N, C-alpha and C positions, 0 to 999 in steps of 0.2 A: 237028387233030391236037393228040397229045400234045408236050411239050416238055421238055424235060433243064432242070433247075432248075442251076444254078452251083453248086457246092459250097462250102461256107463254112467259112471257116477260124476256125479257132476262138480265141478272147477271146486276146490278145496282153495279158503282163502291163505293171501300171504299171511306171516307170522306175525303178531305183533311184534313191533321194535323193543327190546330189554330196555326198561328205563335210564337215563344217561345216569350220570355220576352227579349232575350238575341239580339234576330233579332231585334225587335222593336227600343234596345236602339240603334244599330248601325243605323235602317233609322232615329232614330230622331238625332242621333250626327252629321249624315252629315246636318242639316236644324241646325245646334246652330250658329251662328259666335260665334268668338274671342271676348275673353272679350273686352268691350269699358272702357278703365280704365277715361278715360274725363267724360264720362257720364254713370255712373256704376248702376243708377236705375233705366232709362231707355232698359239697358241692360237686369236687371230681368226681368223687363215689358216683352219685348219680347222671353227673353227665357219661364218664367211663363208661356207664354199665347201657346207657342208651346208643352209644357208637358202638361199641365193639360188635353188635351182629351186623353193624353198617358195612365193614371191613374199609373203611374209609381211608386213604390216604394221610399220612403226615403231615401233609402241607393244608390238606381238607378239615380233619379236626381242630388247626392250627387257625383256619379260617370262621370255624362257626366257635371258638372259644369268645374271640375277641367280637363277635357279632351281641356275645350277651355280655361284657364287660360295660358298664356307662361311663364316662367324664370321670371323676376320679381318679377310677380303677387305671385306665387307658394311662394317666401320667404318669402311674408307678413302673409303666411296660414298656411308657414311649420310645425308650432305647432297642427295645428287642420289635418293635413292630415295625419302626424303619428302618432296622438293620436286622432281619430274623438270619440267624445261621442256615446252615447251608443242611445238616443234618438235624433231627428233633426238636423242630422246634416248636410241637407240643410241649412235652415233655421239659423244654428248658423255660416258655412261658408258665408252664404247672409249677415247677420249679420258683420261680420269682413271684406268682400269685400265693404261693401257701408263703414264703418268707416272708413276705411283707404284712400277712392278712393274718395269719396261727399267730397263736400265742405264745410263748415260753413255756417250757415247764413249768419255770422258775416265777412267771404270772402264773398261772394259772394252778399252783402250788397254795401262793398268795390268795388270789380266792378264792380256795378249798376252803383253806383255814381261819378267814376273815370278810368275805364280803358275798356272803349266802346266809338266805335264811331260807324257812318254810313260806312262807308271806300264804297263798290262795292255789299253793302246789297242791298234790296231796303226796305224802310221805315218797311212796312211792318212786313219784319223779324226780322230787331232791336227788332221793339215791342217785337215779340214773342219773342227774347230773351231777354228784358229785363221783358217781365213776368218771364220768367223763375226762373231769378235771383231774383229777387222781392215771388214767389211763397206767392201770396196772403196777404205777409204783408202790403203792399203800397197799396192805394184807387188811383182809375181807373183815379180822377181828380190829384192828383197827378204824378201818372206814366206819362201820356198824357204830363204835363212840363216838366219831365224829356225830355221824350223821342222827344220832338220838341225841345227841346235844343240841341241835337244831330243833326236836318233838318237842309238844308241849307236858307237861309234866303227867298230866293225866295218858296220853299215849303212854310215855316212859314206863308210867305205874305199870300197867296191864302189861308189856315185852317185858317189866323184870321179873315177872311169876310167871312166863311161858315155859315150855320146855325145847321151843326151837332155836336152833340152829344158825338154818339157814337163811343168809341175809335174802334175801328174794321171800320169801316165806313169811320172815318178819313183817316186810314191806306193807308184802301184801294183808296181815293182821290190824298192821298200824294205818292202815287207808281204811277197815270197814272199823275201825274202834275210833278214829277221827271224822268219819263219815257220819257215826251216831252218834257222838257229843256236840261235834261244831254246833247244833243246833241250840244250844244248852249253856253255850259259854258269850258271853261278852265282852269281857275283855282279856278273854284268852284266845284270841285268833291266830298269834304269831307264840313261837314260844321264850320265853321269858331271855331276856339277853343274859349273854355267858358273863361271869368276873371274868378282869382280868388277868385275874390269876389259873382260873382254870384256862381262859385260852390258849397261855403261856404253857400250860401243861401237855395242851393238845400238839402245839406247834412243836413241843421237843419229841413228843412221841409219834408225830407223820417222820418230822426230820429222821428219828430212831431207827424207824419201821426201814424207810429209805434205803440210809446204808447196809442193812441189813440184806435187804431186795438184790441192792448192787454189790456185797461182797457174793451172795450166795451164788448170783450171775456168773464173779469174774473167776469162783473153782470151778463150775460150770465150765465153761470157754477153754479154762487151764487143762 
């Protein structure tokens, strides 16, 4: 008796080869921004977020970072590039770049006390910039006083009568007030310059606040 033969399945194509590490590196390299000399730590935050899912080797990450450095930056790390360490190449390069280009805490505090103004920013933008400079060294109460010192009198007057205490909420209110008052202001675009006495008072408050924070930290550690 004739038996029907089972149907033959067509041959399957061979599996595609996995992308090589070189190809992955090329793809990742196209996504990396050039090194930010003014914000090196934030640059590394973004770079590491891009590199982490790729699970690249230490040397591959090191080489990718080198491709995003300009001539002036290369000069600052030339010894590492010419004679890289046997291990932790990426970490060594990162540490050097942060050491060279990241401002010290004292320098950032100096900028916070005397070298910033509102300009064309929103009050909330100024607050975020001041927070970045403070790095948690200054309590919100002190930062609030310093921040409001850079705001126009019309904005400070509104904030003075509000019951809101949260600094972020105050910044939102300040944004709305300034947005509504700026079109009617001719000469009052930036905050009034602070007197030297007021600036000195701010500096003293900031220094005392830092000492209190450091004292609290030392007690907690001990």
